[in-house]
C-alpha positions in Angstrom: 4.6 7.3 9.4 4.5 7.4 5.4 1.9 9.2 5.1 4.3 12.2 6.5 6.8 11.6 4.6 4.6 11.8 1.4 3.2 15.0 2.5 6.5 16.4 3.2 7.8 15.7 -0.2 4.7 16.4 -2.2 5.0 19.9 -0.9 8.7 20.2 -2.2 8.2 19.1 -5.9 6.1 20.8 -8.6 2.3 20.7 -8.7 2.4 18.0 -11.5 4.5 16.1 -9.8 3.0 12.3 -9.7 3.5 10.2 -6.2 3.5 6.4 -6.8 3.3 3.8 -4.5 3.4 -0.3 -3.9 2.6 -1.8 -1.2 1.3 -5.7 -0.7 -1.3 -6.4 2.0 0.2 -8.0 5.0 3.7 -7.1 4.5 6.0 -9.8 5.7 9.0 -6.8 7.0 7.5 -3.9 7.7 4.8 -4.8 9.6 7.9 -6.8 12.1 9.9 -3.5 11.8 7.0 -1.3 12.9 6.2 -3.7 15.5 9.7 -4.1 17.0 10.5 -0.2 16.6 6.8 0.2 18.8 8.0 -2.1 21.5 4.7 -3.9 21.0 4.9 -7.5 22.6 1.2 -8.4 20.6 0.4 -11.5 19.0 2.3 -11.6 15.5 -1.0 -12.4 13.7 -3.0 -10.1 15.7 -0.6 -7.2 14.6 -0.2 -7.3 10.9 -3.7 -6.9 10.3 -3.4 -3.6 12.3 -0.9 -2.6 10.6 -2.4 -3.6 7.4 -5.5 -1.7 8.4 -3.2 1.6 8.8 -1.7 1.4 6.0 -4.7 1.3 3.9 -6.0 3.7 5.7 -3.2 5.9 5.3 -3.1 5.3 1.4 -7.4 6.6 1.3 -6.4 9.6 3.2 -3.0 10.1 0.4 -5.3 9.9 -2.3 -8.0 12.4 -1.0 -5.3 14.9 0.5 -2.3 14.5 -2.4 -3.0 15.4 -6.1 -1.1 12.7 -7.9 -0.8 10.2 -5.8 -1.5 6.8 -6.7 -1.1 3.4 -5.3 -0.7 -0.3 -6.4 -2.1 -2.2 -3.4 -2.0 -6.1 -3.7 -2.6 -9.6 -1.9 -0.3 -11.4 -4.5 2.3 -13.9 -2.7 0.3 -14.1 0.2 1.5 -17.5 1.9 -1.3 -18.9 3.0 1.0 -20.9 6.1 2.2 -17.4 7.5 -0.8 -15.2 6.7 1.7 -12.4 5.0 2.7 -11.3 1.7 6.1 -10.4 0.3 8.3 -7.6 1.4 8.5 -6.1 -2.1 7.6 -6.6 -5.3 11.2 -5.2 -6.8 12.8 -8.8 -7.0 12.5 -10.1 -10.8 10.3 -13.4 -9.3 7.5 -10.8 -8.3 7.9 -7.9 -10.3 6.6 -10.1 -13.4 4.2 -12.0 -12.0 2.4 -9.7 -9.5 -1.0 -9.1 -10.7 -4.3 -7.2 -8.7 -7.2 -6.8 -10.1 -6.5 -7.9 -13.9 -3.8 -5.6 -13.3 0.1 -6.3 -13.1 2.5 -4.7 -11.7 4.8 -4.1 -14.4 1.7 -2.7 -16.8 0.5 0.1 -13.9 3.7 1.6 -13.8 4.4 1.4 -17.8 1.4 3.0 -18.0 2.4 5.8 -15.0 6.2 6.3 -16.6 5.5 5.8 -20.1 1.4 6.4 -21.1 0.8 9.1 -18.4 -1.8 6.8 -17.4 -2.0 7.4 -13.5 -4.9 5.2 -11.5 -4.8 3.6 -8.3 -4.9 -0.5 -8.2 -6.3 -2.8 -4.8 -9.2 0.0 -4.6 -11.4 -2.1 -2.8 -9.0 -3.4 -0.4 -8.7 0.7 0.7 -12.8 1.2 0.4 -13.4 -2.2 2.6 -10.9 -0.5 5.5 -12.8 3.1 4.5 -16.0 1.1 5.1 -15.2 -0.2 8.3 -13.6 3.2 10.1 -16.7 4.9 8.9 -19.5 2.6 10.7 -17.5 2.2 13.5 -17.0 5.9 14.1 -20.6 7.0 13.9 
């Protein structure tokens, strides 16, 4: 669903618009929300991994088709017990601490907003799913 929203919004924006998205790898709320909407009764542990793979695939596809789209995907805050990550990184306890691949979330946003430096973080997550999809669709 998020891919459709980004694509629709992109059509309404000027050509030089930049779209930034941040996600955690196993979002503790979004997967549950989607699961409920779909009426899915499968195991939560199984579903969160499927949700994560779809989110990563979506980020990869958006990177290819939407100019000016950049993402920050992290496994920061992974709860070893539940296997889930925080829903949002905006609370101050996450915003200043969240880091992926040596890049803090705060720096990524500062670079984009104040320095016009755009890049995606967590690309290895996206690439891993891309390789898996390619290998299994041959």
